[in-house]
N, CA, C and O atoms as a GROMACS GRO file, in nm:
protein
  212
    1MET      N    1  10.025   9.208   7.687
    1MET     CA    2  10.065   9.215   7.827
    1MET      C    3  10.043   9.357   7.878
    1MET      O    4  10.048   9.455   7.805
    2PHE      N    5  10.018   9.361   8.005
    2PHE     CA    6   9.998   9.490   8.070
    2PHE      C    7  10.121   9.525   8.151
    2PHE      O    8  10.172   9.445   8.228
    3TRP      N    9  10.167   9.645   8.131
    3TRP     CA   10  10.285   9.693   8.205
    3TRP      C   11  10.240   9.794   8.308
    3TRP      O   12  10.161   9.884   8.281
    4LYS      N   13  10.292   9.776   8.425
    4LYS     CA   14  10.258   9.870   8.533
    4LYS      C   15  10.332  10.001   8.508
    4LYS      O   16  10.454  10.004   8.494
    5LYS      N   17  10.257  10.107   8.504
    5LYS     CA   18  10.317  10.239   8.485
    5LYS      C   19  10.360  10.290   8.622
    5LYS      O   20  10.277  10.306   8.712
    6SER      N   21  10.488  10.315   8.637
    6SER     CA   22  10.536  10.360   8.767
    6SER      C   23  10.498  10.505   8.790
    6SER      O   24  10.495  10.586   8.698
    7ASN      N   25  10.470  10.535   8.914
    7ASN     CA   26  10.432  10.673   8.946
    7ASN      C   27  10.558  10.755   8.973
    7ASN      O   28  10.665  10.699   8.995
    8PRO      N   29  10.546  10.886   8.973
    8PRO     CA   30  10.663  10.973   8.992
    8PRO      C   31  10.735  10.948   9.124
    8PRO      O   32  10.858  10.960   9.131
    9GLU      N   33  10.660  10.915   9.229
    9GLU     CA   34  10.724  10.892   9.358
    9GLU      C   35  10.816  10.770   9.353
    9GLU      O   36  10.925  10.772   9.411
   10ASP      N   37  10.773  10.663   9.285
   10ASP     CA   38  10.857  10.544   9.272
   10ASP      C   39  10.986  10.576   9.198
   10ASP      O   40  11.094  10.531   9.237
   11LYS      N   41  10.975  10.653   9.091
   11LYS     CA   42  11.094  10.690   9.014
   11LYS      C   43  11.191  10.771   9.101
   11LYS      O   44  11.312  10.746   9.099
   12LEU      N   45  11.138  10.866   9.176
   12LEU     CA   46  11.224  10.949   9.261
   12LEU      C   47  11.286  10.866   9.373
   12LEU      O   48  11.402  10.886   9.408
   13ARG      N   49  11.209  10.772   9.428
   13ARG     CA   50  11.262  10.688   9.536
   13ARG      C   51  11.378  10.602   9.485
   13ARG      O   52  11.478  10.584   9.555
   14LYS      N   53  11.365  10.548   9.364
   14LYS     CA   54  11.473  10.469   9.306
   14LYS      C   55  11.597  10.556   9.282
   14LYS      O   56  11.709  10.514   9.307
   15GLN      N   57  11.574  10.677   9.233
   15GLN     CA   58  11.685  10.770   9.210
   15GLN      C   59  11.753  10.804   9.343
   15GLN      O   60  11.875  10.811   9.350
   16TYR      N   61  11.672  10.825   9.448
   16TYR     CA   62  11.726  10.856   9.580
   16TYR      C   63  11.813  10.741   9.631
   16TYR      O   64  11.924  10.764   9.679
   17GLU      N   65  11.763  10.619   9.620
   17GLU     CA   66  11.839  10.503   9.667
   17GLU      C   67  11.970  10.487   9.591
   17GLU      O   68  12.073  10.454   9.649
   18LYS      N   69  11.965  10.512   9.459
   18LYS     CA   70  12.086  10.503   9.377
   18LYS      C   71  12.189  10.607   9.420
   18LYS      O   72  12.307  10.576   9.434
   19LEU      N   73  12.144  10.730   9.442
   19LEU     CA   74  12.236  10.837   9.484
   19LEU      C   75  12.296  10.808   9.621
   19LEU      O   76  12.414  10.834   9.643
   20MET      N   77  12.216  10.755   9.712
   20MET     CA   78  12.266  10.724   9.846
   20MET      C   79  12.372  10.614   9.839
   20MET      O   80  12.472  10.620   9.911
   21LYS      N   81  12.351  10.514   9.755
   21LYS     CA   82  12.450  10.407   9.740
   21LYS      C   83  12.579  10.462   9.681
   21LYS      O   84  12.688  10.429   9.728
   22GLU      N   85  12.566  10.546   9.578
   22GLU     CA   86  12.685  10.606   9.517
   22GLU      C   87  12.759  10.692   9.619
   22GLU      O   88  12.882  10.690   9.625
   23ALA      N   89  12.685  10.767   9.698
   23ALA     CA   90  12.748  10.853   9.799
   23ALA      C   91  12.822  10.769   9.902
   23ALA      O   92  12.933  10.804   9.942
   24PHE      N   93  12.762  10.659   9.944
   24PHE     CA   94  12.828  10.572  10.041
   24PHE      C   95  12.956  10.514   9.983
   24PHE      O   96  13.060  10.512  10.049
   25ASP      N   97  12.949  10.466   9.858
   25ASP     CA   98  13.067  10.409   9.795
   25ASP      C   99  13.178  10.514   9.779
   25ASP      O  100  13.295  10.484   9.801
   26LEU      N  101  13.140  10.635   9.742
   26LEU     CA  102  13.239  10.742   9.725
   26LEU      C  103  13.298  10.788   9.858
   26LEU      O  104  13.409  10.839   9.861
   27SER      N  105  13.224  10.771   9.966
   27SER     CA  106  13.272  10.819  10.096
   27SER      C  107  13.400  10.749  10.138
   27SER      O  108  13.474  10.800  10.222
   28LYS      N  109  13.427  10.635  10.079
   28LYS     CA  110  13.548  10.560  10.113
   28LYS      C  111  13.670  10.612  10.038
   28LYS      O  112  13.784  10.590  10.080
   29THR      N  113  13.646  10.683   9.925
   29THR     CA  114  13.759  10.725   9.843
   29THR      C  115  13.765  10.875   9.817
   29THR      O  116  13.873  10.934   9.816
   30ASN      N  117  13.649  10.937   9.796
   30ASN     CA  118  13.646  11.078   9.756
   30ASN      C  119  13.536  11.149   9.835
   30ASN      O  120  13.419  11.148   9.795
   31ARG      N  121  13.574  11.210   9.944
   31ARG     CA  122  13.476  11.270  10.034
   31ARG      C  123  13.400  11.387   9.969
   31ARG      O  124  13.281  11.404   9.995
   32THR      N  125  13.466  11.465   9.887
   32THR     CA  126  13.401  11.579   9.822
   32THR      C  127  13.290  11.531   9.728
   32THR      O  128  13.180  11.586   9.729
   33ALA      N  129  13.320  11.431   9.647
   33ALA     CA  130  13.220  11.376   9.556
   33ALA      C  131  13.106  11.312   9.634
   33ALA      O  132  12.990  11.320   9.594
   34SER      N  133  13.139  11.248   9.744
   34SER     CA  134  13.038  11.186   9.829
   34SER      C  135  12.942  11.291   9.883
   34SER      O  136  12.820  11.271   9.881
   35ASP      N  137  12.995  11.401   9.932
   35ASP     CA  138  12.911  11.509   9.984
   35ASP      C  139  12.819  11.564   9.875
   35ASP      O  140  12.704  11.599   9.902
   36SER      N  141  12.870  11.572   9.754
   36SER     CA  142  12.790  11.620   9.642
   36SER      C  143  12.673  11.526   9.614
   36SER      O  144  12.561  11.570   9.590
   37LYS      N  145  12.699  11.395   9.618
   37LYS     CA  146  12.593  11.296   9.596
   37LYS      C  147  12.490  11.302   9.707
   37LYS      O  148  12.370  11.290   9.681
   38TYR      N  149  12.535  11.320   9.832
   38TYR     CA  150  12.440  11.332   9.943
   38TYR      C  151  12.350  11.454   9.924
   38TYR      O  152  12.231  11.450   9.955
   39ALA      N  153  12.408  11.563   9.874
   39ALA     CA  154  12.329  11.684   9.850
   39ALA      C  155  12.225  11.660   9.740
   39ALA      O  156  12.111  11.705   9.751
   40GLU      N  157  12.264  11.588   9.635
   40GLU     CA  158  12.170  11.554   9.529
   40GLU      C  159  12.057  11.467   9.584
   40GLU      O  160  11.940  11.487   9.552
   41ALA      N  161  12.094  11.369   9.666
   41ALA     CA  162  11.995  11.280   9.726
   41ALA      C  163  11.898  11.358   9.814
   41ALA      O  164  11.779  11.329   9.818
   42ASP      N  165  11.950  11.456   9.885
   42ASP     CA  166  11.865  11.539   9.971
   42ASP      C  167  11.763  11.617   9.888
   42ASP      O  168  11.647  11.630   9.928
   43GLU      N  169  11.805  11.668   9.773
   43GLU     CA  170  11.713  11.740   9.685
   43GLU      C  171  11.603  11.646   9.633
   43GLU      O  172  11.487  11.686   9.624
   44VAL      N  173  11.641  11.523   9.600
   44VAL     CA  174  11.542  11.426   9.553
   44VAL      C  175  11.443  11.394   9.665
   44VAL      O  176  11.323  11.382   9.639
   45MET      N  177  11.492  11.381   9.788
   45MET     CA  178  11.402  11.353   9.901
   45MET      C  179  11.305  11.469   9.922
   45MET      O  180  11.189  11.446   9.955
   46LYS      N  181  11.350  11.591   9.902
   46LYS     CA  182  11.260  11.706   9.913
   46LYS      C  183  11.151  11.700   9.807
   46LYS      O  184  11.036  11.737   9.834
   47GLN      N  185  11.186  11.654   9.687
   47GLN     CA  186  11.086  11.639   9.581
   47GLN      C  187  10.984  11.531   9.618
   47GLN      O  188  10.865  11.547   9.592
   48ILE      N  189  11.031  11.422   9.678
   48ILE     CA  190  10.942  11.314   9.721
   48ILE      C  191  10.844  11.366   9.826
   48ILE      O  192  10.724  11.340   9.818
   49GLU      N  193  10.896  11.440   9.922
   49GLU     CA  194  10.810  11.495  10.028
   49GLU      C  195  10.710  11.594   9.971
   49GLU      O  196  10.596  11.601  10.017
   50ALA      N  197  10.750  11.670   9.871
   50ALA     CA  198  10.659  11.766   9.809
   50ALA      C  199  10.545  11.694   9.736
   50ALA      O  200  10.432  11.743   9.734
   51LEU      N  201  10.574  11.579   9.677
   51LEU     CA  202  10.470  11.503   9.609
   51LEU      C  203  10.368  11.446   9.708
   51LEU      O  204  10.250  11.436   9.676
   52LYS      N  205  10.414  11.411   9.825
   52LYS     CA  206  10.325  11.353   9.926
   52LYS      C  207  10.228  11.457   9.980
   52LYS      O  208  10.117  11.423  10.020
   53ASN      N  209  10.268  11.582   9.982
   53ASN     CA  210  10.182  11.687  10.039
   53ASN      C  211  10.092  11.750   9.938
   53ASN      O  212  10.014  11.839   9.970
   0.00000   0.00000   0.00000
């Protein structure tokens, strides 16, 4: 069988989506932790944009 090798952008996009979901869930209970997750997600988005350029 052939397995599709995911590219770095796909991996980062999945990580970004996971962090955003965690941040949203935390925003209901722990605002400080939520802000931290949003900051991590922002860094991942910057990496995605850097790959595109």
